C-alpha positions as CSV (number, residue, x, y, z in Angstrom):
1,M,21.6,-2.8,-0.3
2,L,19.0,-4.5,1.8
3,E,21.6,-6.4,3.8
4,D,23.4,-3.1,4.5
5,I,20.2,-1.5,5.8
6,I,19.5,-4.5,8.0
7,A,23.1,-4.5,9.3
8,Y,22.7,-0.8,10.1
9,I,19.5,-1.3,12.0
10,S,21.0,-4.1,14.1
11,N,23.5,-1.6,15.6
12,L,21.0,1.2,16.4
13,S,19.6,2.2,19.7
14,P,15.9,1.6,20.3
15,F,14.9,5.2,19.5
16,W,16.7,5.1,16.1
17,V,15.3,1.6,15.3
18,Y,11.8,3.1,15.7
19,M,12.7,6.1,13.6
20,T,14.1,3.9,10.9
21,L,11.0,1.7,10.8
22,F,8.8,4.9,10.7
23,F,10.8,6.2,7.8
24,F,10.6,3.0,5.7
25,S,6.9,2.6,6.5
26,F,6.3,6.2,5.4
27,I,8.4,6.3,2.3
28,E,6.9,3.2,0.7
29,N,3.8,5.2,-0.2
30,V,5.9,7.8,-1.9
31,F,8.5,5.5,-3.4
32,P,6.9,2.0,-3.8
33,P,10.2,0.2,-4.7
34,S,11.3,0.8,-1.1
35,P,11.7,-2.6,0.7
36,S,9.7,-1.4,3.7
37,D,7.9,-4.7,4.5
38,V,11.2,-6.6,4.7
39,V,12.8,-3.9,6.8
40,V,9.8,-3.9,9.2
41,I,9.8,-7.7,9.5
42,F,13.5,-7.6,10.3
43,G,13.0,-4.8,12.8
44,A,10.3,-7.0,14.4
45,S,12.8,-9.8,14.7
46,L,14.7,-7.6,17.2
47,I,11.8,-7.9,19.5
48,S,12.7,-11.5,20.4
49,G,16.3,-11.9,19.2
50,G,18.0,-8.5,19.7
51,D,19.6,-6.6,22.5
52,Q,17.9,-3.3,21.8
53,N,14.9,-3.9,24.0
54,I,12.4,-3.4,21.1
55,G,8.7,-3.9,22.0
56,F,5.9,-5.3,19.9
57,I,3.4,-2.5,20.6
58,P,5.8,0.4,20.0
59,V,6.9,-1.2,16.6
60,L,3.2,-1.7,15.7
61,L,2.3,1.9,16.6
62,I,5.4,3.5,14.9
63,T,5.1,1.5,11.6
64,S,1.3,2.0,11.4
65,L,1.7,5.8,12.0
66,G,4.4,5.9,9.3
67,S,2.2,4.0,6.9
68,S,-0.8,6.2,7.5
69,A,1.3,9.4,7.3
70,G,2.7,8.3,3.9
71,F,-0.8,7.3,2.7
72,M,-2.2,10.7,3.6
73,L,0.7,12.6,2.0
74,M,-0.1,10.9,-1.4
75,Y,-3.8,11.5,-0.7
76,Y,-3.2,15.2,-0.5
77,V,-0.9,15.0,-3.6
78,G,-3.8,13.4,-5.5
79,M,-6.2,16.0,-4.2
80,T,-4.1,19.1,-5.0
81,L,-2.1,18.0,-8.1
82,G,-4.3,15.4,-9.7
83,E,-6.8,17.9,-11.2
84,K,-3.9,20.1,-12.4
85,A,-2.2,17.2,-14.1
86,I,-5.4,16.4,-16.0
87,R,-6.1,20.1,-16.8
88,H,-2.6,20.5,-18.3
89,K,-2.8,17.1,-20.0
90,K,0.2,15.8,-18.1
91,L,-1.4,12.3,-18.0
92,K,-1.4,11.9,-21.8
93,F,-1.5,8.1,-21.5
94,I,-4.9,8.2,-19.8
95,S,-8.0,9.4,-21.7
96,P,-10.4,11.8,-20.0
97,E,-13.1,9.1,-20.3
98,S,-11.0,6.6,-18.4
99,I,-10.2,9.2,-15.7
100,A,-13.9,10.0,-15.3
101,K,-14.8,6.3,-15.0
102,T,-12.0,5.7,-12.5
103,D,-13.1,8.7,-10.5
104,E,-16.7,7.4,-10.4
105,W,-15.7,3.9,-9.6
106,F,-13.4,5.1,-6.8
107,K,-16.1,7.2,-5.2
108,K,-18.2,4.1,-5.1
109,Y,-15.7,1.6,-3.8
110,G,-12.8,3.8,-2.6
111,Y,-13.2,3.2,1.1
112,K,-13.2,-0.5,0.7
113,L,-10.0,-0.3,-1.3
114,I,-8.4,1.8,1.4
115,V,-9.3,-0.8,4.0
116,F,-7.5,-3.5,2.0
117,N,-4.8,-1.3,0.5
118,R,-2.0,-2.6,2.7
119,F,-2.7,-6.2,1.6
120,M,-2.4,-5.2,-2.1
121,P,1.4,-4.8,-2.9
122,G,2.2,-2.5,-5.7
123,T,-1.1,-0.5,-5.6
124,R,-0.8,1.3,-2.3
125,S,0.5,4.6,-3.7
126,V,-2.0,4.4,-6.6
127,I,-4.9,3.9,-4.2
128,S,-3.8,6.8,-1.9
129,F,-3.4,9.1,-4.9
130,F,-6.8,8.3,-6.4
131,A,-8.4,8.6,-3.0
132,G,-7.3,12.2,-2.9
133,F,-8.0,12.8,-6.6
134,S,-11.6,11.5,-6.0
135,E,-11.9,13.8,-3.0
136,L,-12.9,11.1,-0.6
137,D,-13.4,12.4,3.0
138,A,-10.0,13.0,4.6
139,K,-11.1,11.9,8.1
140,K,-12.6,8.6,6.8
141,T,-9.6,8.0,4.6
142,F,-7.2,8.4,7.5
143,I,-9.3,6.1,9.8
144,Y,-9.6,3.4,7.1
145,S,-5.9,3.6,6.1
146,T,-4.9,3.4,9.7
147,I,-7.0,0.3,10.3
148,S,-5.4,-1.3,7.2
149,A,-1.9,-0.3,8.4
150,F,-2.5,-1.8,11.9
151,A,-3.9,-5.1,10.5
152,W,-1.1,-5.6,8.0
153,N,1.7,-4.5,10.2
154,A,0.5,-6.7,13.1
155,I,0.7,-9.7,10.7
156,I,4.2,-8.9,9.3
157,I,5.6,-8.0,12.8
158,W,4.3,-11.3,14.1
159,L,6.0,-12.9,11.1
160,G,9.2,-11.1,12.0
161,V,9.1,-12.4,15.5
162,L,8.6,-16.0,14.3
163,L,11.2,-15.9,11.5
164,G,13.9,-13.9,13.3
165,N,16.6,-12.4,11.1
166,N,16.3,-15.1,8.4
167,I,16.3,-12.6,5.5
168,E,16.0,-15.4,2.8
169,A,12.9,-16.8,4.4
170,I,11.3,-13.4,4.9
171,D,12.0,-12.4,1.3
172,K,10.7,-15.8,0.1
173,Y,7.3,-15.5,1.9
174,L,6.8,-11.9,0.9
175,S,7.6,-12.7,-2.8
176,I,5.1,-15.6,-2.8
177,Y,2.4,-13.4,-1.2
178,S,3.1,-10.5,-3.6
179,N,3.0,-12.8,-6.7
180,A,-0.3,-14.4,-5.5
181,V,-2.0,-11.1,-4.9
182,I,-0.8,-9.6,-8.2
183,G,-2.0,-12.7,-10.0
184,L,-5.4,-12.6,-8.3
185,T,-5.7,-8.9,-8.9
186,L,-5.0,-9.4,-12.6
187,L,-7.5,-12.2,-12.8
188,V,-10.2,-10.0,-11.1
189,V,-9.5,-7.2,-13.5
190,L,-9.6,-9.6,-16.5
191,V,-13.0,-10.9,-15.3
192,I,-14.4,-7.4,-14.9
193,L,-13.1,-6.4,-18.4
194,V,-14.6,-9.5,-20.0
195,R,-17.9,-8.8,-18.2
196,Q,-18.0,-5.2,-19.4
197,I,-17.3,-6.2,-23.0
198,L,-20.1,-8.9,-22.9
199,L,-22.5,-6.4,-21.4
200,K,-21.7,-3.8,-24.0
201,K,-22.2,-6.3,-26.8
202,K,-25.5,-7.4,-25.3
203,R,-26.7,-3.8,-25.1
204,Q,-25.6,-3.2,-28.8
205,K,-27.6,-6.2,-29.9
206,S,-30.7,-5.1,-28.0
207,E,-30.5,-1.7,-29.6
208,V,-30.3,-3.2,-33.1
209,L,-33.4,-5.3,-32.3
């Protein structure tokens, strides 16, 4: 499927290349399995190796706009539907206490997460949803998500220019990065959980004494 998408992009005019890159950058926030990063990197390879006259700045602007638009869509989904889902107990696998803690934690650290959301594969749509659910300021959310999108897209577009249309190399580097980030994220979560458990036990002991 990915090869078909790339072959399709290779034969498009510059306008439709930009529109395709916008679409994949946008849809990733709504449908996380979308191979948007690989498609963007390949689209960037056309800057140096294609005949479509694709420019670095237009690709950066288009993909960043798509990323921010998709992020804000999920933000508004979280803001408008998140409360209803909880009220009607649609999120049965999450306890009200957990939701309350997540909401409190997100209001405290949410903007920092938004700044780094593009560098955290697999969590982008979750972060955007909870940003809306926690009712973070829409203007700040848009600004921080756009900064994150520009920073990440600049890196992967530059990578695309360097690697060209070497799909295997692109997929390899992205897989290594994704696995490393996921592993680091799990480690951080584990450390936080262990710390919370130890603090809870310490408080219980002090109460007994």
